[in-house]
C-alpha positions in Angstrom: 153.7 23.7 -0.2 152.6 26.3 -2.8 153.4 29.0 -0.2 157.0 28.1 0.0 159.4 30.6 -1.7 161.1 29.4 -4.9 164.8 28.7 -5.1 166.6 31.5 -6.9 169.4 34.0 -6.4 167.2 36.6 -4.9 166.0 34.2 -2.2 169.6 33.2 -1.2 170.8 36.8 -1.2 167.8 38.0 0.9 169.1 36.4 4.1 166.8 33.3 3.8 167.7 30.8 6.5 168.6 27.5 5.0 168.5 24.4 7.1 171.9 23.8 8.8 172.5 20.6 6.8 172.3 22.4 3.4 175.6 23.9 2.1 175.6 26.6 -0.7 178.1 27.0 -3.5 179.7 30.4 -4.1 177.2 32.9 -5.5 179.5 35.4 -7.1 179.2 36.0 -10.9 182.0 34.1 -12.7 183.3 34.0 -16.3 181.5 31.4 -18.4 184.4 29.0 -19.0 182.4 25.8 -19.6 179.9 25.0 -22.3 177.9 21.9 -21.4 175.8 19.9 -23.9 173.3 18.3 -21.6 171.3 19.6 -18.7 169.9 16.4 -17.3 170.3 14.8 -13.9 173.6 13.1 -14.5 175.7 16.1 -15.5 174.1 18.2 -12.8 174.9 15.6 -10.1 178.4 14.9 -11.5 180.2 17.6 -13.5 178.3 20.7 -12.3 178.7 19.6 -8.7 182.4 19.1 -9.2 182.8 22.6 -10.8 180.9 24.0 -7.9 183.3 22.4 -5.5 186.3 23.5 -7.6 185.0 27.1 -7.5 184.9 27.0 -3.7 188.0 25.0 -2.9 190.4 25.2 -5.8 189.9 28.7 -7.3 188.5 27.6 -10.7 186.4 30.7 -10.9 184.3 29.5 -13.8 180.6 29.0 -14.5 178.7 26.6 -16.8 176.3 27.4 -19.6 174.1 24.4 -20.0 172.7 23.6 -23.5 169.8 21.2 -23.9 170.8 18.8 -26.7 167.2 18.4 -28.1 164.4 20.8 -28.6 162.5 19.7 -25.5 164.5 20.1 -22.3 165.1 21.8 -18.9 166.5 25.1 -20.0 163.4 27.1 -19.0 163.2 25.5 -15.6 166.9 26.0 -15.0 166.7 29.7 -15.9 163.6 30.2 -13.6 165.8 29.1 -10.7 168.9 31.2 -11.9 170.7 27.9 -12.5 170.4 26.9 -8.8 169.3 23.4 -7.7 169.7 21.2 -4.6 171.9 18.1 -4.9 171.4 15.3 -2.3 174.2 12.8 -2.4 173.7 9.8 -0.1 175.0 6.3 0.3 177.2 4.1 2.4 180.8 4.9 3.3 182.9 2.7 5.5 179.7 0.9 6.6 177.9 4.1 7.6 175.0 5.8 5.9 175.9 9.4 4.9 174.0 12.2 3.3 175.2 15.6 1.9 172.9 18.4 0.8 174.2 21.3 -1.3 172.7 24.1 -3.4 174.8 24.0 -6.6 175.6 27.4 -8.1 177.9 26.6 -10.9 175.4 27.1 -13.8 175.0 30.7 -14.9 172.3 30.1 -17.5 170.8 27.5 -19.8 170.2 27.8 -23.6 167.8 26.1 -26.0 170.0 26.1 -29.2 167.0 25.6 -31.4 165.6 28.9 -30.3 168.8 30.7 -29.2 171.5 29.6 -31.7 172.8 33.1 -32.0 173.4 33.3 -28.2 175.3 30.0 -28.4 177.4 31.2 -31.2 178.2 34.4 -29.2 179.3 32.2 -26.3 181.5 30.0 -28.4 183.3 33.1 -29.9 184.0 34.3 -26.3 187.6 34.5 -25.0 186.4 33.2 -21.6 185.3 29.8 -23.0 187.8 27.0 -22.5 186.0 23.7 -21.8 183.2 21.8 -23.5 181.4 19.0 -21.6 178.8 16.7 -23.0 176.4 13.9 -22.1 174.1 13.5 -25.1 173.5 9.7 -24.5 175.5 7.0 -26.1 173.6 7.6 -29.4 174.6 11.3 -29.3 178.1 10.8 -30.6 177.3 9.5 -34.0 177.8 10.7 -37.6 174.6 11.7 -39.3 174.8 13.4 -42.7 173.4 16.9 -42.7 174.2 20.1 -44.5 176.2 23.0 -43.2 173.7 25.6 -42.0 175.3 28.8 -40.7 172.9 30.6 -38.4 170.7 27.6 -37.8 171.1 24.9 -35.2 172.1 21.5 -36.7 170.4 18.3 -35.5 173.2 16.0 -34.4 175.7 16.7 -31.6 178.9 16.3 -33.7 177.4 18.6 -36.4 176.7 21.2 -33.7 180.3 21.0 -32.5 181.7 21.3 -36.1 179.5 24.3 -36.8 180.4 26.1 -33.6 184.1 25.3 -33.9 184.0 26.9 -37.4 182.4 30.0 -35.8 185.2 30.2 -33.2 187.9 29.5 -35.8 186.7 32.5 -37.8 186.4 34.7 -34.7 189.9 34.0 -33.4 191.3 34.0 -36.9 192.8 30.6 -36.6 194.8 31.4 -33.4 196.3 28.1 -32.3 196.2 29.3 -28.6 192.5 29.7 -28.6 191.2 26.2 -29.2 188.9 24.4 -26.8 189.2 21.3 -24.6 186.4 18.7 -25.1 185.7 16.4 -22.2 182.7 14.1 -23.2 180.9 12.0 -20.6 179.0 9.7 -23.0 179.2 6.0 -22.1 181.1 4.8 -25.2 184.6 3.7 -25.4 187.1 6.4 -26.7 184.3 9.0 -26.5 186.6 12.0 -27.2 188.3 10.3 -30.1 185.0 9.4 -31.6 183.7 12.9 -31.3 186.8 14.3 -33.0 186.5 11.8 -35.8 182.9 12.8 -36.6 183.6 16.6 -36.3 186.4 16.2 -38.8 184.1 14.2 -41.0 181.6 17.1 -41.0 184.3 19.6 -41.7 185.4 17.6 -44.8 181.9 17.0 -46.0 181.1 20.7 -45.7 184.4 21.7 -47.4 185.4 24.1 -44.7 189.0 24.1 -45.8 192.3 22.6 -44.9 193.2 25.4 -42.5 190.1 24.8 -40.4 190.8 21.0 -40.3 194.4 21.7 -39.2 193.2 24.0 -36.5 190.7 21.3 -35.2 193.6 18.9 -35.1 196.3 21.1 -33.5 194.5 23.7 -31.4 191.7 21.6 -29.8 191.9 18.7 -27.4 189.4 15.8 -27.4 189.9 13.8 -24.3 188.7 10.3 -23.6 186.9 9.7 -20.3 185.3 7.3 -18.0 182.5 8.4 -15.6 181.1 6.6 -12.7 178.3 7.7 -10.4 174.8 6.3 -10.0 172.3 9.2 -10.3 168.6 8.3 -9.6 167.8 12.0 -10.4 164.6 13.8 -9.3 163.2 12.0 -6.2 159.6 12.0 -7.3 158.3 9.8 -4.5 159.8 11.9 -1.7 159.9 15.3 -3.4 157.1 16.8 -1.3 158.7 15.7 2.0 162.1 17.0 0.9 160.8 20.4 -0.1 159.1 20.7 3.2 162.5 20.0 5.0 164.4 22.4 2.7 161.9 25.2 3.2 161.9 26.3 -0.4 160.4 25.1 -3.7 163.0 23.4 -5.9 161.7 21.8 -9.1 165.1 20.6 -10.0 166.2 18.6 -6.9 168.8 16.0 -8.0 170.0 12.9 -6.1 173.0 10.8 -6.6 175.2 8.3 -4.7 178.2 9.6 -2.7 180.7 7.6 -4.7 182.1 9.4 -7.8 184.9 8.7 -10.2 186.0 10.6 -13.3 189.0 9.2 -15.2 190.2 11.7 -17.8 192.9 10.6 -20.4 194.9 13.7 -21.2 197.9 15.9 -20.5 198.6 16.9 -16.9 198.5 20.6 -17.9 194.7 20.4 -18.2 194.5 19.1 -14.6 195.9 22.5 -13.5 193.5 24.4 -15.7 190.5 22.3 -14.6 191.4 21.8 -10.9 188.8 19.2 -9.9 191.4 16.8 -8.3 192.9 19.8 -6.4 189.4 20.3 -4.9 189.7 16.9 -3.3 187.4 15.1 -5.8 188.0 11.6 -7.1 189.2 12.8 -10.5 192.1 10.9 -12.1 194.2 12.3 -14.9 196.1 9.6 -16.8 197.8 8.9 -20.1 195.9 5.6 -20.4 192.4 5.1 -19.0 192.2 1.4 -20.2 193.0 -0.2 -16.8 190.3 1.9 -15.1 187.7 1.1 -17.8 188.6 -2.6 -17.6 188.2 -2.5 -13.8 184.8 -0.8 -13.9 183.5 -3.1 -16.7 184.6 -6.3 -15.1 184.0 -5.6 -11.4 181.0 -3.2 -11.2 179.2 -4.1 -14.4 180.4 -7.7 -14.4 179.1 -8.1 -10.8 175.7 -7.0 -12.0 175.5 -9.1 -15.1 176.8 -12.3 -13.5 174.3 -12.2 -10.6 171.1 -10.3 -11.4 169.5 -12.9 -13.7 169.9 -15.8 -11.2 168.7 -13.5 -8.4 165.6 -12.5 -10.3 164.8 -16.1 -11.1 165.3 -16.8 -7.4 162.5 -14.4 -6.4 164.3 -11.1 -5.9 163.6 -7.7 -7.5 166.3 -5.2 -6.6 170.1 -5.1 -6.2 169.6 -4.2 -2.5 167.5 -7.3 -1.9 170.1 -9.4 -3.7 172.9 -8.0 -1.5 171.0 -8.7 1.7 169.9 -12.2 0.7 171.9 -15.0 2.5 172.2 -17.0 -0.7 172.5 -14.5 -3.6 174.5 -12.1 -1.5 177.1 -14.9 -0.9 176.9 -15.8 -4.6 177.8 -12.3 -5.9 180.7 -12.0 -3.4 182.0 -15.3 -4.6 181.8 -14.3 -8.2 183.5 -10.9 -7.5 186.2 -11.8 -5.0 187.0 -15.4 -6.0 186.6 -15.2 -9.7 186.5 -11.7 -11.2 189.0 -9.8 -9.1 191.8 -12.5 -9.3 191.6 -12.4 -13.1 191.9 -8.6 -13.3 195.3 -7.5 -14.4 195.8 -4.8 -11.8 197.6 -4.2 -8.5 196.1 -6.4 -5.8 195.2 -3.8 -3.2 193.7 -1.3 -5.6 191.4 -3.8 -7.3 190.2 -5.3 -4.0 189.5 -1.9 -2.6 187.5 -1.0 -5.7 185.5 -4.3 -5.4 184.7 -3.5 -1.7 183.5 -0.1 -2.7 181.3 -1.6 -5.3 179.8 -3.9 -2.7 179.0 -0.9 -0.5 177.5 0.9 -3.4 175.2 -2.0 -4.2 173.9 -1.8 -0.6 173.0 1.9 -0.9 169.6 2.1 0.9 168.6 5.2 -1.1 168.8 3.6 -4.5 166.2 1.1 -5.7 167.9 -0.5 -8.7 165.6 -3.0 -10.4 167.1 -6.3 -11.5 164.8 -6.3 -14.6 166.2 -2.9 -15.7 169.8 -4.4 -15.5 168.6 -7.4 -17.5 168.2 -5.4 -20.7 170.5 -6.7 -23.6 172.1 -9.3 -21.3 173.7 -11.3 -24.1 175.9 -8.4 -25.3 176.5 -7.4 -21.7 177.6 -10.9 -20.7 180.0 -11.0 -23.6 181.7 -7.7 -22.7 181.4 -7.8 -18.9 181.7 -11.4 -17.8 183.3 -13.5 -20.6 186.7 -11.9 -20.4 187.0 -12.7 -16.7 185.9 -16.3 -17.3 188.4 -16.8 -20.2 191.3 -15.2 -18.3 190.6 -17.4 -15.3 190.7 -20.5 -17.5 193.9 -19.2 -19.2 195.6 -18.3 -16.0 194.6 -21.2 -13.7 193.4 -24.0 -16.0 190.2 -24.0 -13.9 186.6 -23.0 -14.8 185.2 -20.3 -12.6 182.0 -22.0 -11.3 180.0 -18.9 -10.5 180.7 -17.2 -13.8 179.9 -20.4 -15.7 176.6 -20.6 -13.7 175.8 -17.0 -14.6 175.6 -18.1 -18.3 173.2 -20.9 -17.4 171.1 -18.4 -15.5 171.1 -16.1 -18.6 169.9 -18.9 -20.8 167.2 -19.9 -18.3 166.1 -16.2 -17.9 165.6 -16.1 -21.7 163.1 -18.9 -21.7 160.0 -17.2 -23.0 157.1 -17.1 -25.3 156.2 -14.4 -27.9 153.6 -11.8 -27.0 151.0 -10.3 -29.4 153.4 -7.4 -29.9 156.2 -9.7 -31.0 158.2 -9.3 -27.8 159.3 -12.2 -25.5 158.2 -12.8 -22.0 159.2 -15.3 -19.4 157.5 -16.6 -16.3 158.6 -16.4 -12.7 156.2 -18.0 -10.1 153.4 -17.7 -12.6 153.9 -14.0 -13.3 155.1 -12.7 -16.6 158.3 -10.7 -17.0 159.7 -8.9 -20.1 162.8 -10.3 -21.9 164.4 -7.4 -23.8 167.2 -7.8 -26.3 167.8 -7.6 -30.1 165.2 -9.3 -32.2 167.5 -12.0 -33.6 168.6 -13.0 -30.1 165.0 -13.2 -28.8 164.1 -15.3 -31.9 167.0 -17.7 -31.2 166.0 -18.3 -27.6 162.3 -18.6 -28.4 162.9 -21.3 -31.0 165.6 -23.2 -29.1 163.7 -23.4 -25.9 160.6 -24.6 -27.8 162.6 -27.5 -29.4 165.3 -28.3 -26.7 163.7 -27.6 -23.4 163.9 -31.3 -22.4 167.6 -31.5 -23.4 169.7 -29.0 -21.4 173.0 -30.4 -22.9 171.8 -29.8 -26.5 170.4 -26.4 -25.5 173.7 -25.4 -23.9 175.8 -26.6 -26.8 173.6 -24.8 -29.3 173.7 -21.6 -27.4 177.4 -21.6 -26.8 178.1 -22.2 -30.5 176.6 -18.9 -31.5 179.7 -17.0 -32.5 177.5 -14.0 -33.4 176.6 -13.7 -29.7 180.0 -14.4 -28.0 182.6 -13.6 -30.7 183.7 -17.3 -30.6 182.4 -20.8 -30.1 182.4 -21.2 -26.3 182.1 -25.0 -26.6 185.8 -24.9 -27.0 186.3 -23.7 -23.4 187.2 -26.8 -21.4 184.3 -27.9 -19.2 182.1 -24.9 -19.9 179.4 -26.7 -22.0 178.9 -29.3 -19.3 178.8 -26.8 -16.5 176.2 -24.6 -18.3 174.1 -27.7 -19.1 174.2 -28.7 -15.5 173.2 -25.2 -14.4 170.3 -25.1 -16.8 169.1 -28.5 -15.6 169.4 -27.5 -11.9 167.5 -24.3 -12.4 164.7 -26.0 -14.3 164.3 -28.9 -11.8 165.1 -27.3 -8.4 164.8 -23.6 -9.1 167.4 -20.9 -9.1 167.7 -20.5 -5.4 168.3 -24.2 -4.7 170.7 -24.4 -7.7 172.8 -21.5 -6.3 172.7 -23.1 -2.8 174.1 -26.3 -4.3 176.8 -24.4 -6.2 177.9 -22.6 -3.1 178.0 -25.8 -1.0 
């Protein structure tokens, strides 16, 4: 494998014969229109792939400069390959397994701002630059006090943006026509609005002047977004075999599912400037992303959270196993189609189509999604993802949704554990330990309540449902819920999760 040529521009322009199933993005030099904070797997499999498609099919004619958000990153590796990498998108569509391979050419270069701040400032002052993309993790959009340091890279992402915007403001002399469009991809609600809030806070703290603040407000756009694509990233277990098939060495191979969705809340004029939808991509420009966020949280995320804990206790380890299991596969479809979808305030055909797409995505044979990884912080997830569907069902029909109520019993049962030497909590499944991961106060609650109330499921259910700090309200006031949860806990403890679910479905 060491004798294979490395992927770079010289290789592709030399007439190298790529496999017939590998497409290549346009290789011409293009203006650097996009600054991207984040160079990891997700952005390269999502945004940079979309821009590559828009360059080829919609005349965008722009390239991306990727900036690593922290001092350690991939900038060096990206530059070694001239920004090129292979994206393998694979999954299930209309019941058929599909796979697409493409060399992505939208990245012109990558920067390490801690070593190359001056180069980043030069880019931000450029007339070509128009869009700023980011994925600095959910913790990246946060306000952290730090001084204004012209010529030196700040630590936090909002501080970097405030610093760079001030550089551009000075370079364009406050020209209102030369602001930037920020399209963050961080998985927090109102991500663009939050970023703008913290940038303005830095500008005020640094006393950069009323004119600069007014320019941020009027000349720049901070758009709220919702992103959706599962990206496993570098395929470590199969990398050697894939490189052999490709015929070249690629240290940045990326993998993702075929499904993709980007909902951007902003004026339609930006859809023309950033023509992703015109390239045939599943990009929705809207004046209100709320319905799309609600749909994703309740259907996709809610399907996970309402089913994975019972499935794990029932002996399964991955989402794929759960979907193929005759008991738990039926349980998740009942939860989604009989209880979550009917409670969703959206047009009937659209929400059912989305739910069917979610079921296909969960059956993707190329993605091994561990149930234990989804179990992290299940209490807060259940409150946000499942509880609204349960409450809406009770409110709309006067009936308790049985599968969603059982999912809370499964959560409580999953959190039955003992403390480890490190102070964490671990449960037991068939005699083997598994980690229970959540906030310390939540773990302490379940440790003590299970120790004192294990023989009294009714009291355990009542005590858990009364925790307003967990659920935002006393769930004992929901008609029938306490009794249903207590019955579910008792069934899981006496018969096991699989038999309990079988009884529920019967």
